C-alpha positions in Angstrom: 88.1 44.2 73.4 88.3 46.0 70.0 85.8 48.5 71.3 88.0 49.3 74.3 91.1 49.7 72.1 89.2 52.3 70.0 88.1 54.2 73.2 91.7 54.3 74.5 93.1 55.4 71.2 90.5 58.2 70.7 91.1 59.3 74.3 94.8 59.4 73.7 94.4 61.4 70.5 92.0 63.8 72.3 94.6 64.4 75.0 97.3 65.0 72.4 95.1 67.5 70.5 94.2 69.3 73.7 97.9 69.8 74.7 98.9 70.7 71.1 96.2 73.4 71.1 97.0 74.5 74.6 100.7 74.9 73.9 100.5 76.0 70.3 98.4 79.0 71.0 101.3 80.7 72.7 103.0 81.1 69.3 100.3 83.7 68.6 98.8 84.8 71.9 99.3 87.0 73.8 100.5 90.0 71.7 104.0 90.5 73.0 104.7 93.4 70.7 102.4 95.7 72.7 105.0 95.7 75.4 107.4 97.7 73.3 105.6 100.9 74.4 102.9 99.8 76.9 103.3 98.8 80.5 101.8 95.4 81.4 98.7 95.4 83.5 98.2 92.9 86.3 100.5 90.0 85.5 99.7 86.3 85.8 101.9 86.1 88.9 100.0 88.9 90.6 96.7 87.2 89.8 98.2 83.9 91.1 99.2 85.5 94.3 95.8 87.0 94.8 94.2 83.7 94.2 96.4 82.1 96.9 95.4 84.7 99.4 91.7 84.3 98.5 91.9 80.5 99.1 93.6 81.1 102.4 91.1 83.8 103.5 93.8 86.5 103.5 92.5 90.0 102.8 95.4 91.6 101.1 96.2 93.6 97.9 99.0 93.6 95.5 101.5 96.5 95.9 103.2 97.5 92.6 104.9 100.6 91.1 106.5 101.3 87.7 110.0 102.9 87.4 111.5 103.5 84.0 115.0 102.0 83.5 116.5 105.5 83.7 115.1 105.7 87.2 116.7 102.5 88.4 120.2 102.5 90.0 122.7 101.0 87.7 123.9 99.0 90.7 120.6 97.2 90.7 120.8 96.4 87.0 124.3 95.0 87.4 123.5 93.0 90.6 120.3 91.5 89.2 122.1 90.4 86.0 125.0 88.9 88.0 122.6 87.0 90.2 120.1 85.8 87.7 121.5 85.8 84.2 125.2 86.7 83.7 125.0 86.1 80.0 121.9 88.3 79.5 123.4 90.7 76.9 124.8 87.9 74.8 122.3 85.1 74.7 119.0 85.0 72.7 116.8 84.1 75.5 118.3 80.8 76.7 121.4 79.9 78.6 121.9 76.3 77.5 124.9 75.7 79.8 123.0 76.8 82.8 120.0 74.7 81.7 122.2 71.6 81.3 123.7 72.0 84.8 120.2 72.5 86.3 118.9 69.4 84.4 121.8 67.4 85.8 121.0 68.4 89.3 117.3 67.5 88.7 118.4 64.0 87.5 120.6 63.5 90.6 117.9 64.6 93.0 115.1 62.9 91.0 113.0 66.1 91.0 111.8 68.4 88.3 112.8 71.9 89.3 114.1 73.1 85.9 116.3 75.9 87.1 118.8 77.8 84.9 116.2 80.3 83.7 117.3 83.5 82.1 115.8 86.9 82.8 113.8 86.6 79.5 112.4 83.3 80.6 111.5 84.6 84.1 109.8 87.6 82.4 107.7 85.3 80.2 106.7 83.2 83.3 105.9 86.3 85.4 103.8 88.0 82.8 101.8 85.1 81.4 102.2 81.9 83.3 102.2 80.5 86.9 105.0 79.1 89.2 103.9 75.6 88.4 107.0 73.4 87.7 106.1 70.9 84.9 107.3 70.2 81.4 104.2 71.6 79.7 104.6 75.0 81.5 108.3 75.0 80.5 107.4 74.5 76.8 105.0 77.4 77.0 107.6 79.5 78.7 110.2 78.6 76.0 107.7 79.7 73.2 107.0 83.0 75.0 110.7 83.6 75.6 111.5 83.1 72.0 108.8 85.6 71.0 109.9 88.1 73.7 113.5 88.1 72.5 112.4 88.8 68.9 109.9 91.5 69.7 111.6 93.4 72.5 115.0 95.0 73.0 117.3 93.8 75.8 116.9 97.1 77.6 113.1 96.8 77.4 113.2 93.2 78.7 115.3 94.3 81.7 113.0 97.2 82.4 109.9 95.0 82.3 111.5 92.4 84.5 112.6 94.8 87.2 109.1 96.2 87.3 107.2 92.9 87.5 109.5 90.8 89.6 108.2 89.9 93.1 110.4 91.1 96.0 108.2 90.0 98.9 104.7 88.6 99.5 102.7 90.7 97.1 105.4 93.3 96.6 106.1 93.7 92.9 108.6 96.0 91.2 112.0 97.4 92.2 110.4 100.8 93.1 108.0 99.1 95.6 110.9 97.1 97.0 113.2 100.1 97.4 110.5 102.1 99.2 109.5 99.2 101.4 112.9 97.9 102.5 115.1 101.0 102.3 112.8 104.0 102.3 114.2 105.5 99.1 113.7 105.6 95.4 115.0 102.9 93.1 117.5 105.4 91.7 119.0 105.9 95.2 119.9 102.3 95.9 123.5 101.7 96.6 125.6 98.6 95.8 125.0 96.8 99.1 121.2 97.3 98.8 121.3 96.3 95.1 123.1 93.1 96.0 120.5 92.3 98.8 117.6 92.8 96.4 119.2 90.6 93.8 120.0 87.9 96.3 116.3 87.6 97.2 115.0 87.0 93.6 115.2 83.1 93.6 112.5 83.0 96.3 111.6 86.6 97.5 108.9 85.4 99.9 111.4 83.3 101.7 114.7 85.1 101.2 113.7 88.7 102.1 116.2 91.5 101.4 116.0 92.7 105.1 118.8 90.5 106.3 116.5 87.9 108.1 117.8 85.1 105.9 121.4 83.9 106.4 121.3 82.3 102.9 120.2 85.6 101.3 122.8 87.5 103.3 125.6 85.2 102.1 124.4 85.3 98.5 124.2 89.1 98.7 127.8 89.3 99.9 128.9 87.1 97.0 127.1 89.3 94.5 128.7 92.4 96.0 132.2 90.9 95.9 131.7 90.1 92.2 130.7 93.7 91.6 133.9 94.8 93.3 136.1 92.4 91.3 134.5 93.7 88.1 135.1 97.3 88.9 131.4 98.1 89.2 131.9 99.1 92.9 134.9 101.0 94.2 134.9 100.2 97.9 137.3 102.9 98.9 135.1 105.6 97.4 132.0 104.2 99.2 134.0 104.2 102.5 134.9 107.9 102.0 131.2 108.7 101.4 130.2 106.9 104.6 132.9 108.7 106.7 131.7 112.1 105.3 128.0 111.2 105.9 127.3 111.3 102.2 124.6 109.5 100.4 125.4 106.4 98.4 123.2 107.7 95.5 125.6 110.6 95.0 128.4 108.3 94.2 129.4 108.3 90.5 127.2 105.8 88.7 128.7 102.9 86.8 128.2 102.9 83.1 124.7 102.2 81.9 124.3 98.6 80.8 125.3 98.0 77.2 125.5 94.8 75.2 129.3 94.6 75.4 129.4 94.5 79.2 128.6 90.8 79.8 127.4 91.7 83.3 124.9 92.8 84.1 110.9 110.9 90.7 109.1 107.5 90.5 105.5 107.2 91.8 104.7 105.7 95.1 103.7 102.0 95.1 100.1 101.5 93.8 97.8 99.0 95.5 96.0 97.1 92.7 92.3 96.5 93.2 
């Protein structure tokens, strides 16, 4: 009996050490600082998507493009922040109010979904982790988020997120999404299109920005109306442009995102090998 107790104890300690090492390494690895000036390569989410395709026997490749923040429509920046992380400019990586509400919903439904993630948290997950929903992955995500917020500026975090976020099955980056769904550059996206793209982010493979999902369409309308109420979009001006056959991208741009706001020629998409 004593022998079995020792075996159980040592097994437990081995598991504890394994998880401590597995989680603790994220305090040092990977090197987040390189993202200040360098673009990320193939992200963990891209590799995960390819692995899923491989298991299903699907012969498909990732489509991704990079667009600097200066080449992204301010409407997209504002819409994404409204939809995903309205306190982006003011928090330090975590929105504890949103996390508490998400946790309360999880408790009520007796499921671990752990919503309420900020853009910084989603960036950490997309770059380095997988979509798995479990406490260990969330701890890793929290460590990486803490490091990202301390190593990178808010503008750089937003730029990275817009370029690695998935907007369809294997479609990564706002530039790829703009070309695929609207046939235009990321800089030319208007407020309605920006709202549609932002509305798809919770589950882009299910809620496509092409209007095929009623949920996504309703969510896009809510995002658009918030943009109107905050003065980001002036509907009368957009209507005049439409009547005159003008292009939405020629409308005066809203101010570039700055910390005090509280809202928030690119290359063709590249197919990764």
